[in-house]
TORVOLO-303229 format. One record per atom (N, C-alpha, C): x, y, z; residue in one letter. Coordinates in steps of 0.05 Angstrom, whole numbers, padded with zeros to 5 digits, always signed. Atoms other than C-alpha are relative to their C-alpha. Layout:
BEGIN
XYZA...
This chain:
BEGIN
+00017-00024+00000X+00000+00000+00000X+00017+00025+00000X-00017-00023-00001X+00056+00048+00017X+00014+00005-00027X-00014-00003+00026X+00089+00034-00050X-00018+00014-00020X+00019-00014+00018X+00026+00062-00083X+00001+00030+00004X+00000-00029-00006X+00037+00130-00050X+00025+00012-00014X-00022-00012+00014X+00080+00175-00094X+00019+00014+00019X-00020-00011-00018X+00145+00202-00064X-00006+00029+00008X+00005-00028-00008X+00123+00275-00066X-00021+00003+00021X+00020-00001-00021X+00064+00259-00022X+00011-00008+00027X-00012+00008-00025X+00110+00230+00030X+00017+00022+00013X-00018-00021-00010X+00152+00293+00037X-00016+00023+00011X+00013-00023-00012X+00135+00354+00078X-00006-00004+00029X+00005+00002-00029X+00119+00370+00150X-00025-00015+00006X+00023+00014-00009X+00073+00321+00184X-00008-00024-00018X+00008+00021+00019X+00070+00273+00124X+00006-00028+00012X-00008+00026-00011X+00107+00216+00160X-00020-00009+00021X+00019+00006-00021X+00060+00220+00220X-00027-00007-00012X+00025+00005+00014X+00000+00221+00172X+00000-00028-00012X-00002+00027+00012X+00024+00158+00136X-00002-00021+00022X+00001+00020-00022X+00034+00122+00202X-00028-00002+00011X+00028+00000-00010X-00036+00142+00225X-00018-00016-00019X+00016+00014+00020X-00066+00117+00160X+00005-00031+00001X-00007+00029-00002X-00029+00050+00165X-00012-00013+00025X+00012+00010-00025X-00053+00042+00237X-00030-00004-00003X+00029+00002+00004X-00125+00055+00217X-00007-00024-00018X+00005+00022+00018X-00121+00005+00160X+00004-00027+00014X-00005+00024-00015X-00090-00047+00205X-00022-00007+00019X+00022+00005-00019X-00144-00039+00258X-00025-00009-00015X+00024+00007+00015X-00199-00042+00206X+00002-00029-00011X-00004+00027+00011X-00169-00104+00173X-00002-00021+00023X+00001+00019-00023X-00160-00139+00241X-00028-00004+00010X+00027+00002-00009X-00231-00123+00262X-00017-00016-00019X+00016+00015+00020X-00261-00151+00198X+00007-00029+00000X-00009+00027+00000X-00219-00213+00199X-00008-00015+00025X+00009+00013-00025X-00236-00228+00272X-00030-00006-00002X+00029+00004+00003X-00310-00219+00257X-00005-00024-00019X+00003+00022+00020X-00304-00265+00196X+00008-00027+00013X-00009+00025-00013X-00266-00318+00237X-00021-00010+00020X+00020+00008-00019X-00319-00317+00291X-00024-00012-00014X+00024+00009+00015X-00376-00324+00241X+00004-00028-00012X-00005+00026+00014X-00343-00382+00204X+00007-00022+00020X-00008+00020-00020X-00320-00417+00268X-00024-00010+00016X+00023+00007-00017X-00384-00416+00309X-00023-00012-00016X+00021+00011+00017X-00428-00434+00249X+00012-00016-00022X-00011+00017+00021X-00416-00491+00201X-00009+00011-00027X+00008-00011+00026X-00414-00458+00132X-00010-00021-00020X+00009+00021+00019X-00428-00527+00099X-00028-00008+00005X+00028+00006-00006X-00495-00531+00132X-00019+00014-00019X+00018-00013+00020X-00550-00520+00080X-00018+00021+00013X+00019-00019-00013X-00594-00485+00132X+00014+00027+00006X-00014-00024-00009X-00540-00435+00151X+00016+00013-00023X-00016-00010+00022X-00508-00424+00083X-00009+00028-00008X+00010-00026+00009X-00554-00366+00064X+00005+00021+00021X-00004-00019-00022X-00548-00334+00133X+00030+00009+00002X-00028-00006-00001X-00472-00339+00131X+00008+00020-00021X-00006-00018+00022X-00469-00305+00064X-00010+00028+00005X+00012-00026-00005X-00512-00248+00090X+00015+00015+00023X-00011-00013-00023X-00476-00236+00156X+00031+00002-00001X-00029+00000+00000X-00403-00252+00141X+00010+00023-00017X-00012-00023+00014X-00363-00190+00121X+00027-00008-00010X-00025+00010+00011X-00308-00211+00074X+00012+00023-00018X-00013-00020+00017X-00257-00163+00043X+00001-00009-00029X+00002+00006+00029X-00264-00159-00032X+00024+00014-00014X-00023-00011+00014X-00198-00150-00069X-00001-00006-00030X+00002+00008+00029X-00225-00169-00137X+00003+00024-00018X-00001-00024+00017X-00226-00096-00161X+00021+00019+00011X-00020-00018-00011X-00161-00057-00150X-00009+00029+00000X+00009-00027-00003X-00174+00013-00125X+00016+00021-00016X-00018-00019+00012X-00115+00046-00160X-00011+00010-00027X+00010-00008+00027X-00146+00045-00230X-00023+00020+00003X+00023-00017-00003X-00211+00076-00206X+00009+00028+00012X-00011-00025-00011X-00171+00128-00166X+00012+00018-00022X-00012-00016+00021X-00131+00149-00227X-00022+00011-00019X+00021-00009+00018X-00194+00153-00269X-00016+00024+00013X+00014-00022-00014X-00229+00196-00216X+00017+00025+00001X-00018-00023-00001X-00169+00241-00210X+00001+00014-00027X+00001-00013+00027X-00169+00253-00285X-00025+00016-00004X+00025-00014+00002X-00242+00271-00282X-00001+00026+00016X-00001-00024-00017X-00232+00319-00225X+00017+00021-00013X-00018-00019+00012X-00174+00351-00261X-00013+00015-00023X+00014-00013+00022X-00218+00365-00321X-00019+00022+00009X+00020-00019-00009X-00269+00403-00279X+00010+00019+00022X-00011-00016-00022X-00224+00433-00225X+00015+00023-00013X-00012-00022+00015X-00210+00502-00255X+00024+00012+00015X-00022-00012-00015X-00162+00521-00199X+00027-00011-00010X-00024+00012+00012X-00112+00475-00235X+00007+00012-00027X-00006-00013+00026X-00117+00517-00298X+00025+00018+00003X-00025-00016-00002X-00049+00550-00312X-00004+00029+00005X+00005-00028-00004X-00080+00619-00314X-00005+00007+00029X+00005-00005-00028X-00102+00612-00242X+00026+00004+00016X-00026-00003-00012X-00030+00603-00221X+00012+00027-00006X-00010-00027+00008X-00011+00666-00260X-00014+00022+00016X+00015-00020-00016X-00067+00705-00225X+00010+00000+00029X-00009+00002-00028X-00044+00679-00158X+00028+00013+00003X-00027-00012-00001X+00028+00700-00173X-00002+00030+00000X+00003-00030+00001X+00005+00771-00191X-00011+00010+00026X+00011-00008-00025X-00036+00775-00128X+00021-00001+00022X-00021+00003-00020X+00022+00750-00086X+00020+00023-00002X-00020-00020+00004X+00072+00798-00116X-00011+00028+00007X+00012-00027-00005X+00023+00857-00108X-00008+00003+00029X+00012-00002-00026X-00008+00842-00040X+00018-00008+00023X-00015+00013-00022X+00045+00804+00000X+00012+00020+00019X-00012-00020-00018X+00079+00867+00027X-00016+00026+00001X+00016-00024+00002X+00021+00915+00019X-00019+00002+00024X+00020-00006-00020X-00022+00948+00073X-00017+00022-00012X+00018-00021+00010X-00083+00990+00055X+00006+00026+00014X-00009-00024-00015X-00060+01040+00108X+00020-00008+00021X-00021+00005-00020X+00003+01041+00150X+00002+00023+00019X+00000-00022-00020X-00004+01082+00214X+00022-00005+00021X-00020+00007-00020X+00057+01053+00249X+00017+00024+00007X-00016-00023-00006X+00093+01120+00244X-00017+00024+00008X+00018-00022-00007X+00032+01161+00264X+00008+00014+00026X-00007-00012-00025X+00056+01172+00335X+00024+00018-00002X-00025-00016+00003X+00124+01198+00314X-00006+00027-00012X+00007-00026+00012X+00088+01254+00276X-00012+00019+00020X+00011-00018-00021X+00060+01281+00341X-00030-00004+00003X+00029+00002-00005X-00011+01290+00368X-00016+00007-00025X+00017-00004+00024X-00066+01287+00315X-00029+00002+00008X+00029-00002-00004X-00138+01308+00313X-00013-00024-00011X+00013+00025+00009X-00183+01247+00308X-00014+00003-00026X+00014-00004+00025X-00224+01277+00252X+00020+00002-00023X-00021-00002+00021X-00160+01294+00213X+00011-00027-00007X-00010+00026+00006X-00135+01224+00221X-00019-00017-00016X+00020+00014+00016X-00200+01195+00195X+00000+00009-00029X-00001-00011+00028X-00196+01241+00134X+00025-00010-00014X-00025+00010+00012X-00124+01220+00123X-00002-00029-00009X+00004+00029+00007X-00142+01146+00125X-00018-00003-00024X+00018+00002+00022X-00200+01157+00078X+00014+00006-00027X-00014-00008+00025X-00156+01192+00027X+00020-00021-00008X-00021+00019+00006X-00100+01141+00033X-00012-00026-00011X+00013+00024+00010X-00147+01081+00025X-00011+00003-00028X+00010-00005+00026X-00179+01113-00035X+00023+00001-00021X-00024-00002+00018X-00110+01127-00065X+00010-00028-00007X-00010+00028+00004X-00088+01054-00055X-00019-00015-00018X+00019+00014+00017X-00152+01028-00085X+00002+00008-00029X-00003-00010+00028X-00145+01072-00147X+00025-00011-00013X-00025+00010+00011X-00073+01050-00155X-00002-00030-00008X+00004+00029+00006X-00092+00976-00151X-00018-00004-00024X+00018+00003+00023X-00149+00985-00200X+00012+00008-00026X-00013-00008+00025X-00102+01017-00250X+00025-00017-00006X-00024+00016+00005X-00044+00968-00242X-00006-00030+00003X+00005+00028-00005X-00064+00901-00210X-00024-00011-00016X+00025+00010+00012X-00135+00895-00237X+00002-00004-00030X-00003+00005+00029X-00119+00904-00312X+00016-00025-00006X-00016+00024+00005X-00066+00850-00308X-00017-00025+00004X+00016+00023-00006X-00114+00801-00276X-00022-00004-00021X+00022+00002+00020X-00171+00817-00324X+00011-00009-00027X-00012+00007+00026X-00125+00811-00384X+00005-00030-00001X-00006+00029-00001X-00104+00741-00362X-00026-00016-00002X+00024+00016-00002X-00175+00717-00348X-00018+00003-00025X+00019-00005+00023X-00208+00746-00411X+00014-00002-00027X-00014+00001+00026X-00154+00736-00464X-00011-00024-00016X+00010+00021+00018X-00172+00692-00524X+00014-00026+00006X-00015+00024-00005X-00117+00643-00508X-00011-00015+00024X+00010+00013-00025X-00146+00631-00439X-00028-00012-00005X+00027+00008+00003X-00219+00627-00459X-00003-00023-00020X+00001+00021+00019X-00205+00581-00518X+00006-00027+00012X-00007+00025-00013X-00178+00529-00470X-00021-00010+00020X+00022+00007-00018X-00243+00528-00431X-00025-00005-00017X+00023+00006+00015X-00304+00494-00459X-00023+00019+00006X+00021-00020-00004X-00364+00541-00469X-00019-00007+00023X+00019+00007-00021X-00409+00502-00421X+00013+00002+00028X-00014-00002-00025X-00356+00510-00367X+00010+00028+00006X-00010-00028-00004X-00343+00585-00374X-00010+00012+00026X+00011-00012-00025X-00389+00604-00317X+00015-00010+00024X-00014+00010-00022X-00355+00557-00269X+00029+00009+00001X-00028-00011+00002X-00287+00581-00294X+00001+00028+00012X+00001-00028-00011X-00305+00654-00279X-00006+00000+00030X+00006+00002-00028X-00334+00634-00212X+00025-00008+00016X-00025+00009-00013X-00269+00599-00194X+00019+00024+00002X-00018-00023+00000X-00229+00661-00214X-00010+00021+00021X+00011-00019-00020X-00276+00705-00172X+00006-00008+00028X-00006+00011-00027X-00266+00660-00112X+00029+00004+00007X-00029-00004-00004X-00191+00663-00120X+00007+00029+00006X-00004-00029-00005X-00191+00739-00125X-00012+00009+00027X+00013-00007-00025X-00240+00744-00067X+00017-00008+00024X-00017+00009-00022X-00194+00703-00022X+00024+00018+00004X-00023-00017-00002X-00135+00747-00039X-00007+00028+00011X+00008-00026-00010X-00172+00812-00027X-00008-00001+00030X+00007+00003-00028X-00201+00787+00039X+00025-00002+00017X-00025+00002-00015X-00131+00768+00061X+00014+00027+00003X-00012-00026+00000X-00105+00837+00043X-00014+00018+00021X+00015-00016-00018X-00161+00872+00081X+00003-00009+00029X-00002+00011-00027X-00157+00826+00141X+00028+00007+00012X-00027-00006-00010X-00081+00836+00146X+00002+00030+00007X-00001-00029-00006X-00090+00912+00143X-00016+00006+00026X+00016-00004-00024X-00144+00909+00197X+00015-00009+00025X-00015+00011-00022X-00102+00865+00242X+00024+00018+00007X-00023-00018-00005X-00043+00912+00234X-00009+00026+00014X+00011-00024-00013X-00086+00972+00252X-00007-00005+00030X+00008+00007-00028X-00114+00937+00314X+00024-00004+00017X-00024+00005-00016X-00045+00917+00336X+00013+00025+00011X-00011-00025-00010X-00026+00990+00344X-00011+00007+00028X+00012-00006-00026X-00072+00992+00405X+00006-00021+00021X-00009+00020-00019X-00039+00932+00438X+00015+00013+00023X-00014-00012-00023X-00015+00950+00509X+00030-00003-00002X-00029+00005+00003X+00053+00921+00490X+00012+00015-00023X-00009-00013+00024X+00058+00965+00429X-00004+00031+00002X+00006-00029-00005X+00053+01035+00460X+00017+00018-00018X-00017-00017+00017X+00110+01062+00417X-00013+00006-00027X+00013-00004+00026X+00064+01057+00356X-00029+00009+00004X+00027-00008-00006X-00001+01077+00391X-00005+00028-00010X+00006-00028+00009X-00033+01138+00356X-00005+00018+00024X+00003-00020-00021X-00031+01201+00399X-00021+00020-00009X+00022-00018+00007X-00096+01240+00397X-00001+00026+00016X+00004-00026-00014X-00109+01313+00414X-00027+00000+00014X+00025-00004-00014X-00162+01325+00467X+00003+00025+00017X+00001-00024-00016X-00182+01388+00504X-00019-00003+00024X+00019-00003-00022X-00212+01401+00572X-00012+00028-00003X+00013-00025+00006X-00264+01455+00560X-00019+00008+00023X+00019-00010-00019X-00309+01499+00602X-00023+00012-00017X+00022-00008+00018X-00375+01504+00564X-00026-00003+00015X+00027+00000-00012X-00444+01523+00590X+00002-00008+00030X-00003+00004-00029X-00419+01524+00662X+00006-00030+00007X-00006+00029-00005X-00394+01451+00654X+00029-00005-00009X-00027+00009+00008X-00325+01419+00652X-00003-00026-00016X+00004+00023+00017X-00320+01369+00596X+00024-00004-00019X-00021+00006+00020X-00276+01337+00541X-00010+00009-00028X+00006-00004+00028X-00272+01358+00469X+00024-00011-00016X+00026+00014+00005X-00279+01314+00430X-00007-00018+00024X+00009+00017-00022X-00320+01272+00476X+00012-00028-00003X-00010+00027+00001X-00300+01201+00494X-00014-00016-00022X+00016+00015+00021X-00356+01175+00449X+00010+00007-00028X-00009-00009+00027X-00332+01217+00390X+00027-00012-00007X-00026+00011+00006X-00261+01193+00397X-00002-00030-00006X+00004+00029+00005X-00283+01120+00402X-00012-00005-00028X+00012+00003+00027X-00327+01128+00340X+00019+00007-00022X-00020-00007+00021X-00270+01161+00302X+00019-00024-00005X-00018+00024+00003X-00225+01100+00316X-00014-00022-00015X+00015+00020+00014X-00280+01053+00294X-00006+00007-00029X+00004-00009+00028X-00292+01095+00232X+00024-00006-00017X-00025+00007+00015X-00219+01084+00212X-00001-00030-00006X+00003+00029+00006X-00232+01009+00219X-00019-00005-00023X+00019+00003+00022X-00293+01015+00174X+00011+00009-00027X-00012-00010+00025X-00254+01055+00123X+00018-00021-00012X-00018+00021+00010X-00203+01000+00118X-00016-00024-00010X+00016+00023+00007X-00256+00945+00116X-00016+00004-00026X+00016-00006+00023X-00295+00980+00061X+00016+00006-00025X-00017-00004+00024X-00236+00987+00014X-00001-00024-00018X+00000+00022+00019X-00233+00945-00049X-00026-00016-00001X+00026+00013+00000X-00307+00930-00047X-00015+00003-00027X+00012-00004+00026X-00321+00949-00120X+00015-00013-00023X-00015+00014+00021X-00277+00901-00158X-00019-00018-00016X+00018+00016+00017X-00315+00872-00217X+00010-00028-00003X-00008+00027+00008X-00315+00799-00232X+00007+00000-00029X-00008+00001+00028X-00284+00778-00298X-00024-00002-00018X+00024+00004+00016X-00352+00757-00324X-00015+00026-00004X+00014-00025+00002X-00385+00824-00308X+00016+00020-00016X-00017-00018+00015X-00325+00860-00338X-00004-00006-00030X+00004+00008+00028X-00335+00821-00403X-00027+00009-00010X+00027-00008+00008X-00409+00837-00404X-00005+00030+00003X+00002-00029-00003X-00395+00910-00388X-00024+00009+00017X+00020-00008-00019X-00442+00914-00329X+00014+00005+00027X-00012-00007-00025X-00428+00941-00260X-00002-00021+00022X+00004+00021-00020X-00453+00881-00222X+00002-00027-00014X-00007+00000-00028X-00436+00833-00194X+00029+00007+00005X-00028-00006-00008X-00372+00849-00156X+00011-00023+00016X-00013+00021-00015X-00322+00804-00123X-00005+00004+00030X+00006-00002-00028X-00339+00788-00051X+00027+00004+00015X-00024-00006-00015X-00284+00822-00011X-00006+00009+00028X+00009-00009-00026X-00323+00833+00053X+00016-00014+00022X-00015+00011-00022X-00284+00823+00117X-00018-00020+00015X+00016+00019-00015X-00309+00760+00154X-00012+00013+00025X+00014-00013-00022X-00360+00778+00208X+00015-00004+00026X-00013+00005-00026X-00320+00745+00264X+00025+00017+00003X-00023-00018-00001X-00258+00786+00246X-00009+00028+00005X+00011-00027-00005X-00299+00850+00243X-00008+00004+00029X+00009-00002-00028X-00330+00836+00311X+00024+00000+00019X-00024+00000-00017X-00262+00819+00341X+00014+00027+00000X-00014-00026+00003X-00231+00883+00314X-00015+00022+00015X+00016-00021-00013X-00289+00927+00339X+00002-00003+00031X-00001+00004-00029X-00289+00896+00409X+00027+00006+00011X-00027-00005-00010X-00214+00899+00416X+00006+00030+00000X-00005-00029+00001X-00211+00973+00395X-00016+00014+00021X+00016-00013-00021X-00268+00992+00441X+00013-00003+00028X-00013+00005-00026X-00234+00960+00501X+00026+00016+00003X-00025-00014-00001X-00167+00991+00483X-00004+00030+00004X+00006-00028-00002X-00196+01061+00474X-00010+00008+00028X+00011-00006-00027X-00235+01059+00539X+00021-00003+00021X-00022+00003-00020X-00175+01033+00577X+00019+00024-00001X-00019-00022+00002X-00131+01089+00550X-00012+00027+00007X+00013-00025-00008X-00183+01142+00568X-00004+00001+00030X+00003+00000-00029X-00182+01123+00642X+00017+00022+00012X-00018-00021-00011X-00122+01170+00655X-00012+00028-00004X+00012-00026+00004X-00154+01232+00623X-00025+00004+00017X+00025-00002-00016X-00220+01216+00659X+00007+00006+00029X-00008-00005-00028X-00185+01215+00727X+00010+00029+00003X-00010-00027-00001X-00151+01281+00710X-00023+00021+00001X+00023-00017-00001X-00217+01314+00695X-00014-00001+00027X+00013+00003-00026X-00245+01285+00759X+00014+00016+00022X-00015-00016-00020X-00190+01319+00798X-00008+00029-00001X+00010-00027+00003X-00214+01386+00770X-00028+00002+00013X+00028+00000-00011X-00286+01368+00788X+00001+00000+00030X-00001+00002-00030X-00267+01349+00859X+00009+00026+00013X-00011-00024-00013X-00229+01413+00871X-00015+00026-00007X+00011-00026+00009X-00267+01466+00831X-00029-00001-00009X+00028+00002+00009X-00337+01441+00817X-00018+00021+00015X+00015-00019-00016X-00363+01487+00873X+00000+00028-00013X-00001-00026+00013X-00341+01546+00830X-00021+00002-00022X+00017-00001+00024X-00387+01526+00772X-00028-00011+00005X+00027+00013-00004X-00446+01489+00804X-00019+00018+00016X+00017-00019-00013X-00474+01551+00838X+00006+00005+00030X-00007-00003-00029X-00444+01541+00908X+00014+00026+00005X-00016-00025-00004X-00393+01597+00901X-00017+00025-00004X+00018-00023+00005X-00445+01644+00871X-00019+00005+00023X+00019-00002-00023X-00493+01630+00929X+00015+00012+00024X-00016-00011-00022X-00437+01645+00979X+00004+00030-00003X-00005-00029+00005X-00421+01712+00946X-00026+00016+00004X+00026-00014-00003X-00495+01731+00943X-00008+00003+00029X+00006-00001-00029X-00503+01714+01017X+00017+00021+00014X-00017-00020-00012X-00443+01757+01035X-00009+00028-00006X+00008-00026+00008X-00470+01815+00997X-00026+00009+00014X+00025-00007-00014X-00538+01811+01032X+00005+00005+00029X-00005-00003-00028X-00508+01806+01101X+00020+00023+00005X-00019-00020-00008X-00468+01858+01139X+00025-00013+00010X-00025+00011-00009X-00395+01840+01146X+00021+00023+00001X-00021-00020-00003X-00332+01877+01165X+00017+00001-00026X-00018-00003+00023X-00282+01903+01114X+00020-00023-00002X-00020+00022+00000X-00232+01850+01135X-00013-00026-00010X+00013+00025+00009X-00283+01794+01123X-00004+00000-00031X+00003-00002+00030X-00297+01820+01052X+00027-00004-00014X-00026+00002+00013X-00223+01827+01036X+00011-00029+00002X-00008+00028-00003X-00211+01756+01063X-00012-00017-00022X+00013+00015+00021X-00261+01728+01013X+00011+00008-00027X-00012-00009+00025X-00232+01770+00957X+00028-00013-00004X-00026+00012+00002X-00162+01744+00972X-00003-00030-00005X+00004+00028+00004X-00190+01673+00974X-00005-00006-00030X+00006+00005+00029X-00218+01678+00903X+00024+00006-00018X-00024-00007+00016X-00155+01712+00877X+00021-00022+00003X-00019+00022-00004X-00112+01657+00908X-00008-00024-00016X+00010+00022+00015X-00157+01606+00876X+00006+00003-00030X-00005-00006+00028X-00149+01640+00809X+00030-00005-00007X-00028+00005+00004X-00073+01638+00816X+00007-00029+00001X-00005+00029-00002X-00075+01565+00837X-00008-00014-00025X+00009+00012+00025X-00114+01546+00775X+00018+00007-00022X-00018-00008+00022X-00069+01586+00730X+00027-00015+00001X-00026+00014-00003X-00008+01549+00759X-00001-00030-00006X+00003+00028+00006X-00036+01480+00741X+00012-00005-00028X-00011+00006+00026X-00003+01444+00681X-00021+00004-00022X+00018-00005+00022X-00033+01465+00615X-00002-00024-00019X+00000+00024+00017X-00014+01400+00579X+00006-00024+00017X-00004+00025-00013X-00020+01330+00605X+00003-00022-00021X-00006+00021+00020X+00009+01270+00568X-00008-00027+00011X+00007+00027-00007X-00022+01201+00570X+00008-00018-00024X-00009+00018+00021X-00008+01139+00528X-00013+00006-00027X+00015-00004+00025X-00062+01154+00476X-00010+00028-00004X+00012-00027+00001X-00081+01226+00491X+00020+00021+00009X-00013-00024-00010X-00047+01293+00495X-00022+00019+00008X+00022-00015-00011X-00094+01332+00540X+00007+00030+00004X-00005-00028-00003X-00096+01408+00532X-00021+00012+00019X+00018-00010-00021X-00125+01441+00594X-00002+00030+00000X+00000-00029+00000X-00116+01514+00575X-00028+00012+00001X+00027-00011+00001X-00189+01528+00558X-00015-00003+00027X+00013+00004-00026X-00214+01497+00623X+00012+00018+00021X-00013-00017-00020X-00163+01534+00664X-00009+00029-00003X+00009-00028+00005X-00182+01600+00631X-00029+00004+00010X+00028-00002-00008X-00256+01587+00644X-00003+00001+00030X+00002+00000-00030X-00246+01570+00718X+00013+00025+00012X-00013-00024-00010X-00198+01628+00728X-00018+00024-00004X+00018-00022+00004X-00247+01676+00697X-00024-00001+00019X+00022+00003-00019X-00302+01648+00742X+00009+00010+00027X-00010-00009-00026X-00260+01660+00804X+00005+00030+00000X-00005-00029+00001X-00239+01729+00781X-00026+00016+00000X+00026-00014+00001X-00311+01748+00766X-00013+00002+00028X+00010-00001-00028X-00333+01729+00837X+00016+00019+00017X-00017-00019-00015X-00274+01767+00865X-00007+00029-00007X+00007-00027+00008X-00293+01828+00824X-00027+00009+00011X+00026-00006-00012X-00365+01824+00850X+00004+00010+00029X-00005-00008-00027X-00339+01828+00921X+00015+00026+00002X-00015-00025+00001X-00290+01883+00904X-00019+00023-00006X+00020-00021+00006X-00348+01922+00874X-00017+00007+00024X+00015-00004-00025X-00387+01912+00938X+00016+00017+00019X-00016-00016-00018X-00328+01939+00978X+00003+00029-00009X-00003-00027+00011X-00318+01999+00932X-00026+00016+00005X+00025-00014-00004X-00392+02015+00937X-00004+00007+00029X+00003-00005-00029X-00391+02009+01013X+00018+00023+00008X-00018-00022-00007X-00330+02054+01018X-00010+00026-00011X+00010-00024+00011X-00362+02104+00972X-00023+00011+00017X+00022-00009-00017X-00425+02106+01014X+00010+00010+00027X-00011-00009-00025X-00383+02112+01077X+00013+00028-00003X-00013-00026+00005X-00344+02170+01047X-00021+00022-00003X+00021-00020+00003X-00408+02206+01027X-00012+00007+00028X+00012-00004-00027X-00435+02196+01098X+00019+00017+00017X-00019-00016-00015X-00371+02224+01128X+00000+00029-00009X+00000-00027+00011X-00374+02284+01081X-00025+00015+00010X+00025-00014-00010X-00446+02299+01103X+00002+00007+00029X-00002-00005-00028X-00429+02294+01176X+00021+00021+00008X-00022-00019-00007X-00367+02339+01173X-00011+00028-00002X+00009-00028+00000X-00378+02415+01190X+00009+00015-00025X
């Protein structure tokens, strides 16, 4: 049996173990059948007329009357006639795809961090432009070569007319697999940038702490940043989705196109991985904002305003007013002295706008009290002038 196996099928990784496993299965099967046959022929007399028919029905005897090799060779020839992947042009198409795609990424953002902080919207636009540029380049270089091979007269003359549809379907499947591999490799490479062990290539996004409508917040918001990262993923996934099949190109119609859609499980894995990575990297900025909230929220939530209004309604000494003025001015100086830029793994956080808003709020309350003091002093001065002779 082993002599029937051609030498090239014995070579390669795992082939020896496979041959040993096949021999073991054949030996076990042969032994099982022979034991069953021996039992049947031993316990029952095959010469007995009453049991002859039953023996013939129950005894399982190996039949070597028809060698399997001839039927295997015949079946192989038949398969080869109908298996279009063995057509020489398919190998040529595969070679072109390999030489074009093997070292290609639809977008390479590995050097994005070295260029400095980037606005998430700008990065999305950059990726969209780059993916479109790569797609146009491929459709002007790679696609014409493939179409020429699949639609040339020499190629089509070697395919029987009744098998043209299956031939084109085979070509479409081959191209589909190559495009899916290209897109999947590009997606995996993009997702790998957010790996905790790959911080040196992690994109650095610009974010601001803002003071808007009496609230401290982020711009862009966490949700907007997460959606921008997922949008980049979608831009990569949606590239090369309009490649015509060779058959539709011959018929000069726009449909159908080659299936180059990223597998659903890969898409879901990429989305979930990116969401987790983005949210993990936003924990640092979130804690920094919380430190502002813990220290200065009373300035913007109405508490400080209520304190000032109460002071103005009540009668207090000059020293008490000046003490409150000094408190707000010290608070303003404290806020101004806080770092304007904070650096995190994925975010460069600009705090200038928030600092300016909080400082202005403290200065405004201070000026309200100063105005109260000036008015009180003015009234006191007028009263003294009236009482003087």
